[in-house]
KEDREN-81206 format. One line per field, with one value per residue (C-alpha): residue number from 1; residue in three letters; y, z, x. Coordinates in pm, 1 decimal. Each point is the difference from the previous one (the first is absolute). Example, Ala and Ser with C-alpha at 12.3 -4.5 7.8 and 13.67 -1.06 7.14 Angstrom:
resi: 1/2
resn: ALA/SER
Y: -450.0/344.0
Z: 780.0/-66.0
X: 1230.0/137.0
//
This chain:
resi: 1/2/3/4/5/6/7/8/9/10/11/12/13/14/15/16/17/18/19/20/21/22/23/24/25/26/27/28/29/30/31/32/33/34/35/36/37/38/39/40/41/42/43/44/45/46/47/48/49/50/51/52/53/54/55/56/57/58/59/60/61/62/63/64/65/66/67/68/69/70/71/72/73/74/75/76/77/78/79/80/81/82/83/84/85/86/87/88/89/90/91/92/93/94/95/96/97/98/99/100/101/102/103/104/105/106/107/108
resn: UNK/UNK/UNK/UNK/UNK/UNK/UNK/UNK/UNK/UNK/UNK/UNK/UNK/UNK/UNK/UNK/UNK/UNK/UNK/UNK/UNK/UNK/UNK/UNK/UNK/UNK/UNK/UNK/UNK/UNK/UNK/UNK/UNK/UNK/UNK/UNK/UNK/UNK/UNK/UNK/UNK/UNK/UNK/UNK/UNK/UNK/UNK/UNK/UNK/UNK/UNK/UNK/UNK/UNK/UNK/UNK/UNK/UNK/UNK/UNK/UNK/UNK/UNK/UNK/UNK/UNK/UNK/UNK/UNK/UNK/UNK/UNK/UNK/UNK/UNK/UNK/UNK/UNK/UNK/UNK/UNK/UNK/UNK/UNK/UNK/UNK/UNK/UNK/UNK/UNK/UNK/UNK/UNK/UNK/UNK/UNK/UNK/UNK/UNK/UNK/UNK/UNK/UNK/UNK/UNK/UNK/UNK/UNK
Y: -2338.6/-11.7/297.3/134.5/335.6/72.3/360.2/82.4/305.3/53.6/-352.7/-161.2/-159.8/208.4/-118.8/-240.1/-21.8/-260.8/-38.9/-339.4/-181.5/-98.6/124.2/-57.1/-343.9/159.3/186.3/-232.3/200.2/303.8/20.9/121.1/137.8/244.3/-208.2/-18.0/372.5/34.8/278.9/-51.3/178.5/213.8/162.8/50.9/347.8/66.4/-74.8/-345.3/-169.8/237.8/-85.9/-371.8/41.5/204.2/-263.4/-271.4/226.1/77.8/-369.8/-64.7/276.6/-151.6/-329.1/175.4/-90.0/231.6/-53.2/-99.4/-119.7/-2.0/-56.5/178.5/55.7/278.0/182.8/104.3/369.3/-61.3/-174.6/264.2/269.9/-204.3/0.5/-324.5/-9.6/-222.4/-246.7/-159.2/-225.6/-365.3/-245.2/-174.2/-226.0/128.3/366.1/278.1/143.5/291.2/-127.2/261.3/40.8/216.0/52.9/48.4/41.3/373.2/-73.7/-254.1
Z: -230.1/-274.3/-134.6/-351.9/-133.5/-368.0/-116.0/-291.2/-225.4/-249.9/80.1/-84.9/252.4/22.3/321.7/291.4/354.9/272.0/375.3/74.6/309.1/-146.1/-302.4/70.4/94.3/136.9/266.8/128.0/325.4/-171.0/-73.1/-169.4/-331.9/-269.9/-309.4/-372.2/-64.0/-375.6/-227.7/-374.6/-175.0/-223.4/300.9/231.7/136.0/83.6/372.7/-31.2/202.8/286.9/-15.0/12.5/289.5/190.3/-59.4/153.8/290.7/66.9/-2.0/245.9/226.5/-10.5/109.9/283.2/-154.6/145.5/-252.1/-365.4/-183.4/-361.4/-201.8/-319.2/-237.6/-219.1/172.9/331.4/-72.5/-77.6/332.6/187.7/-137.2/135.8/350.8/-5.2/139.8/-85.0/279.7/-159.4/-289.2/-60.7/-251.6/-208.9/-293.3/21.5/-35.8/259.9/71.5/217.7/294.7/91.2/270.5/64.7/354.7/1.6/374.9/-35.5/-268.8/210.2
X: -1330.2/97.0/-191.7/61.3/-111.6/-53.9/-4.7/-228.3/28.8/-280.3/-119.6/332.5/238.4/317.4/163.3/6.9/133.8/-39.2/7.2/156.2/122.6/338.6/192.4/368.4/134.5/317.2/-202.7/-274.0/0.2/-153.3/-371.1/-217.9/118.6/-98.9/68.3/-55.1/-32.1/-22.7/-122.7/-30.2/289.2/-222.8/-173.3/296.9/65.1/-366.7/15.4/-152.1/274.5/-75.3/-369.1/76.3/244.2/-259.6/-268.5/218.4/93.7/-367.9/-83.8/282.7/-131.3/-350.3/156.8/192.3/334.9/266.1/283.6/30.6/312.1/114.4/313.3/96.0/288.6/-131.9/-285.1/153.4/-64.7/-367.7/-46.4/200.6/-231.8/-292.1/150.2/196.4/352.2/292.2/71.2/305.3/88.9/-64.4/144.7/-263.9/86.2/357.1/-95.8/-18.7/-344.5/-106.5/-201.7/-260.1/-261.5/-301.7/-117.1/-375.4/-58.8/-69.3/-258.8/-195.0
//
């Protein structure tokens, strides 16, 4: 860790996602994290975010990591569709964020 994945479409980079040890100073007790999920605006809506999330989850499973964490303000529904559940909220930089987790034990 860290491990970053870059998604290519027609040879061009269209998205990224990372597996990192720490991503939220307010919760140093939680580790590791799905972080930096980004899909270029002109290719959104094609399922690329799901592919990136799955790639990080698969890497975590290979490393025998039982739980992943993330925080989000705008993409909570995308993560919920991928099997993530909201664990609570956390204040970061004065704004509320959904704190989400994904238990991978069943996938190990």
